[in-house]
Structure formats: structure tokens, C-alpha cells
C-alpha positions as CSV (number, residue, x, y, z in Angstrom):
1,M,3.1,-19.0,16.5
2,R,3.9,-15.4,15.6
3,I,0.6,-13.2,14.2
4,K,2.1,-9.8,12.9
5,A,0.2,-7.1,13.2
6,D,-1.3,-3.3,14.5
7,L,-3.5,-3.1,17.2
8,Q,-3.6,0.7,16.8
9,I,-4.2,2.9,13.9
10,H,-6.2,6.0,13.3
11,S,-7.6,7.2,10.1
12,V,-9.5,9.9,9.1
13,C,-12.5,9.6,10.9
14,S,-9.9,11.0,13.7
15,D,-6.0,11.9,13.8
16,G,-5.1,9.9,10.7
17,S,-3.8,10.6,7.7
18,M,-5.8,7.4,5.7
19,G,-9.0,6.2,4.7
20,G,-10.3,2.5,5.5
21,E,-9.0,0.9,2.1
22,E,-5.6,2.7,2.2
23,I,-5.3,1.4,5.8
24,V,-5.8,-1.9,4.7
25,R,-3.7,-2.3,1.7
26,R,-0.6,-1.0,3.6
27,A,-1.2,-3.4,6.2
28,L,-1.3,-5.6,3.4
29,M,1.4,-4.7,2.0
30,R,3.9,-4.3,5.2
31,G,2.4,-8.1,5.8
32,L,-0.5,-7.6,8.5
33,R,-2.2,-9.9,9.7
34,A,-4.4,-8.5,12.1
35,I,-4.9,-4.0,12.6
36,A,-7.0,-2.4,15.2
37,V,-8.7,1.1,13.9
38,T,-8.9,2.4,16.9
39,D,-10.1,6.6,16.5
40,H,-10.7,8.7,18.8
41,N,-14.0,9.9,19.8
42,T,-16.3,7.7,17.0
């Protein structure tokens, strides 16, 4: 079974442009089943 995932996402806590809720909303819109927020220095 394959799972669509993005295992390297940065939030506004490092060099990303989205907060947690926006990350989850966009992941669901893209059909992702798994995500990993990998912020720098947190």
C-alpha cells in the first residue's frame, strides 16, 4: 500500500510561510495522508 506524504515541511517557526493549521489544510487538499514538520532550530 502506498501513502502519499510530505516528510519535510517548514512552518513560520523557521523559514516556512505557513502556520500549523494552514499546513494541515493544504496537506488535506493535496490528498496527503502523512506529513512531518521539520523546522530548523526548534
